[in-house]
Backbone bond lengths (Angstrom), bond angles and torsions (degrees), N, CA, C in turn:
res aa  C-N    CA-C-N  psi(-1)  N-CA   C-N-CA  omega(-1)  CA-C   N-CA-C  phi
1 M - - - 1.456 - - 1.526 108.87 -
2 I 1.303 116.81 134.17 1.460 121.32 -180.00 1.528 108.65 -73.06
3 N 1.342 116.00 134.03 1.456 118.23 179.21 1.529 110.12 -105.54
4 M 1.313 115.66 177.09 1.466 120.76 -176.37 1.526 111.37 -59.08
5 G 1.325 117.02 -43.59 1.461 120.53 -179.50 1.520 112.24 -61.53
6 Q 1.336 116.11 -43.42 1.467 119.95 178.37 1.523 111.04 -63.49
7 L 1.320 116.21 -38.98 1.462 120.37 178.87 1.526 110.63 -65.83
8 I 1.322 116.86 -42.10 1.466 120.51 177.63 1.520 109.89 -60.24
9 R 1.334 116.98 -46.76 1.470 120.03 -179.49 1.528 110.93 -62.31
10 R 1.320 116.63 -44.19 1.466 120.06 -179.43 1.526 110.68 -59.80
11 L 1.322 116.63 -48.76 1.465 120.02 -178.67 1.524 111.62 -67.95
12 R 1.332 116.48 -37.12 1.470 119.89 179.05 1.524 110.37 -62.72
13 T 1.320 117.12 -46.67 1.463 119.46 -178.44 1.526 111.76 -71.11
14 E 1.336 117.36 -35.83 1.465 119.85 176.72 1.524 111.29 -63.29
15 N 1.329 116.30 -31.01 1.461 120.91 178.56 1.523 112.14 -90.60
16 E 1.337 115.62 8.42 1.462 124.18 174.67 1.523 113.49 59.40
17 Y 1.322 115.82 39.08 1.458 121.19 171.70 1.523 107.84 -96.01
18 G 1.331 116.29 128.73 1.455 119.75 171.78 1.520 109.55 -74.33
19 L 1.311 116.42 159.09 1.463 121.36 -178.44 1.527 111.24 -58.02
20 N 1.327 116.93 -50.18 1.468 120.55 -176.95 1.522 112.45 -63.84
21 D 1.312 116.77 -46.01 1.470 120.26 -179.47 1.524 111.44 -64.40
22 F 1.321 116.60 -43.01 1.458 119.80 -178.93 1.524 110.63 -66.28
23 A 1.330 116.30 -42.21 1.470 119.93 178.16 1.527 110.13 -58.18
24 R 1.312 116.65 -44.09 1.470 120.57 178.94 1.532 110.59 -62.16
25 E 1.328 117.49 -42.37 1.470 121.75 -178.91 1.529 112.65 -62.54
26 I 1.331 116.47 -35.58 1.468 118.95 -178.43 1.526 112.38 -95.83
27 G 1.339 116.39 -0.45 1.460 120.34 173.49 1.519 116.01 80.30
28 V 1.333 116.75 32.36 1.467 120.35 176.61 1.527 108.84 -129.05
29 S 1.318 116.44 169.18 1.463 120.07 177.44 1.531 109.61 -79.34
30 P 1.341 116.80 152.48 1.468 119.25 176.16 1.531 112.04 -59.03
31 G 1.327 116.72 -35.72 1.462 120.37 178.94 1.523 111.96 -62.99
32 Y 1.333 116.10 -42.54 1.464 120.06 178.67 1.529 110.30 -64.37
33 L 1.340 116.92 -44.88 1.467 119.95 -179.78 1.521 110.45 -61.19
34 S 1.328 116.80 -41.94 1.459 120.49 178.03 1.526 110.90 -61.59
35 Q 1.333 117.06 -43.19 1.467 120.47 178.24 1.524 111.30 -63.82
36 L 1.324 116.43 -38.57 1.464 120.55 178.49 1.528 110.33 -64.06
37 E 1.331 116.02 -45.83 1.465 120.64 -177.88 1.528 113.01 -67.22
38 T 1.325 116.67 -30.73 1.470 119.96 -178.45 1.522 112.92 -94.23
39 G 1.322 116.70 2.08 1.460 120.47 176.86 1.514 114.76 79.89
40 K 1.341 117.34 12.55 1.464 120.23 179.14 1.520 111.92 -78.98
41 T 1.324 116.09 -15.46 1.461 121.05 171.04 1.517 108.13 -139.16
42 N 1.294 115.78 146.43 1.461 121.22 176.82 1.515 111.13 -116.36
43 N 1.321 116.33 -0.35 1.464 120.87 -178.85 1.522 110.11 -82.22
44 I 1.321 115.65 129.36 1.463 120.22 178.37 1.521 108.75 -148.57
45 E 1.308 115.26 135.04 1.467 121.25 177.70 1.533 108.74 -73.07
46 W 1.330 116.34 145.86 1.466 120.73 177.68 1.521 111.11 -57.37
47 E 1.322 116.79 -41.15 1.466 120.95 -178.74 1.529 110.70 -62.29
48 T 1.320 116.46 -41.26 1.469 120.76 178.45 1.523 110.34 -66.26
49 L 1.312 116.40 -43.20 1.464 120.80 178.23 1.527 110.84 -60.59
50 A 1.331 116.49 -40.30 1.469 120.62 178.37 1.524 110.89 -64.74
51 K 1.332 117.48 -39.02 1.472 120.77 178.31 1.526 110.64 -65.21
52 I 1.325 116.00 -42.55 1.469 120.06 178.71 1.522 109.99 -62.30
53 D 1.315 116.53 -45.37 1.467 120.92 179.12 1.520 110.58 -60.98
54 N 1.318 116.72 -42.27 1.463 121.21 -179.44 1.527 111.37 -62.87
55 M 1.316 117.49 -39.50 1.465 120.99 -176.97 1.525 113.27 -82.19
56 L 1.334 117.09 -33.51 1.464 120.19 -172.97 1.517 114.54 -112.98
57 G 1.332 117.72 -11.10 1.459 119.24 -173.88 1.513 110.72 66.20
58 L 1.310 116.02 39.74 1.459 122.75 -174.74 1.519 112.77 -50.64
59 F 1.309 117.61 -47.79 1.458 120.06 -176.47 1.520 112.40 -86.13
60 T 1.316 116.94 -10.55 1.458 120.87 174.09 1.520 110.11 -64.67
61 Y 1.335 116.26 -37.18 1.455 121.08 -174.99 1.515 113.52 -98.09
62 S 1.320 117.64 -6.50 1.459 119.74 -179.85 1.516 109.41 -74.07
63 S 1.286 115.33 138.97 1.455 120.25 179.45 1.518 109.39 -135.69
64 P 1.314 117.18 137.41 1.459 118.25 177.08 1.528 112.43 -74.87
65 F 1.314 117.37 -8.17 1.456 121.58 -177.27 1.519 110.62 -101.51
66 K 1.315 116.44 119.83 1.462 123.04 175.92 1.523 112.55 48.87
67 A 1.315 116.77 48.11 1.460 120.89 -179.75 1.521 111.86 -63.79
68 D 1.334 117.21 -17.51 1.455 120.23 -179.43 1.528 112.52 -87.35
69 D 1.303 118.78 -3.39 1.461 122.72 -178.48 1.526 109.55 -98.31
70 P 1.349 117.65 108.00 1.468 120.24 -178.24 1.530 113.09 -58.95
71 F 1.339 117.37 -33.61 1.463 119.66 179.62 1.520 110.81 -64.74
72 V 1.328 116.92 -45.20 1.466 120.84 179.45 1.519 109.91 -63.73
73 F 1.322 116.51 -40.56 1.462 120.83 177.61 1.529 110.53 -57.97
74 E 1.325 117.00 -50.48 1.468 121.30 -178.97 1.521 111.42 -65.20
75 M 1.328 116.96 -38.02 1.459 120.93 179.54 1.528 110.23 -63.44
76 E 1.338 117.05 -46.07 1.462 120.52 -179.84 1.524 111.15 -65.20
77 K 1.323 116.03 -39.73 1.465 120.31 178.10 1.531 110.14 -63.37
78 S 1.319 116.73 -45.56 1.466 120.79 179.81 1.521 111.52 -64.12
79 F 1.329 116.94 -38.83 1.458 120.64 178.08 1.527 110.36 -61.21
80 K 1.322 116.78 -43.81 1.463 120.88 178.72 1.530 110.21 -61.81
81 E 1.333 116.49 -44.48 1.463 120.45 -179.58 1.525 111.27 -65.57
82 L 1.324 117.56 -37.63 1.463 121.33 177.26 1.524 110.47 -64.48
83 K 1.315 116.20 -41.00 1.464 120.79 178.01 1.530 110.93 -62.63
84 E 1.334 117.03 -42.37 1.466 120.89 177.18 1.530 110.75 -64.21
85 L 1.324 116.71 -40.16 1.460 120.86 178.38 1.521 110.42 -62.40
86 A 1.329 117.04 -39.99 1.468 121.58 -178.71 1.522 112.01 -61.63
87 E 1.320 117.06 -30.27 1.464 119.99 179.42 1.524 111.95 -69.43
88 K 1.326 116.75 -33.32 1.465 120.67 -177.07 1.524 112.82 -100.77
89 H 1.325 115.61 -34.02 1.468 121.04 -175.73 1.530 109.12 -137.36
90 P 1.330 117.48 75.51 1.469 120.13 -174.67 1.525 114.07 -60.87
91 N 1.316 118.35 -36.34 1.472 119.98 -178.87 1.523 111.74 -65.88
92 E 1.334 116.44 -42.25 1.456 120.41 179.46 1.530 110.61 -66.26
93 A 1.326 116.52 -40.88 1.463 120.58 178.53 1.527 110.43 -64.58
94 D 1.318 116.95 -41.05 1.460 120.85 178.36 1.524 110.51 -63.32
95 Y 1.330 117.06 -39.48 1.462 121.27 177.67 1.531 110.64 -59.97
96 L 1.332 116.64 -47.02 1.460 120.30 -179.83 1.526 111.63 -63.66
97 L 1.307 116.50 -43.18 1.460 120.42 -179.99 1.529 111.10 -65.12
98 T 1.323 116.83 -41.88 1.466 121.31 177.57 1.527 110.46 -63.44
99 S 1.337 116.96 -41.13 1.469 120.79 177.70 1.519 111.01 -61.51
100 L 1.318 116.52 -41.58 1.461 120.61 177.91 1.525 110.63 -61.96
101 R 1.316 116.20 -45.53 1.469 119.72 -179.74 1.525 111.33 -61.96
102 H 1.340 116.55 -43.95 1.469 119.87 178.76 1.527 110.47 -62.90
103 G 1.320 116.70 -41.57 1.461 120.69 178.43 1.517 111.82 -62.04
104 L 1.317 116.48 -43.87 1.468 120.25 178.51 1.525 111.36 -62.34
105 T 1.325 116.38 -43.59 1.464 120.69 178.47 1.523 110.46 -60.99
106 F 1.328 116.70 -44.46 1.456 121.40 -179.89 1.526 111.18 -61.38
107 F 1.332 117.58 -50.72 1.461 120.19 -176.04 1.524 112.55 -68.77
108 R 1.320 117.56 -31.23 1.464 119.94 175.31 1.525 110.34 -66.33
109 S 1.321 117.04 -36.20 1.469 120.27 -179.11 1.531 111.54 -72.19
110 Q 1.323 117.87 -18.89 1.466 122.20 -179.25 1.526 112.68 -84.19
111 S 1.319 117.12 -15.13 1.474 118.36 -176.05 1.498 113.03 -98.47
């Protein structure tokens, strides 16, 4: 099961934040952030958690359903991003969604 520290590390690296820079941005030491990400500590200040959420959208991507399944995590994250894209660029979002549907139809017909 994915834990909070693993989720923080995943989102931090996906957003291309280095450990040292991110630790400085949220006001903690790199050692503490590393311990948090590796599960060696579970203690976190509310203010620090709020900063992490603000920078990474930590709770935007958290789901109570199958949080331990990386595929479901990525699917939910992509769905959210597609929805945001549709608000600003509906044609591009429609293209991506149509491509996904065509791909699914194709691969289902191959099995």
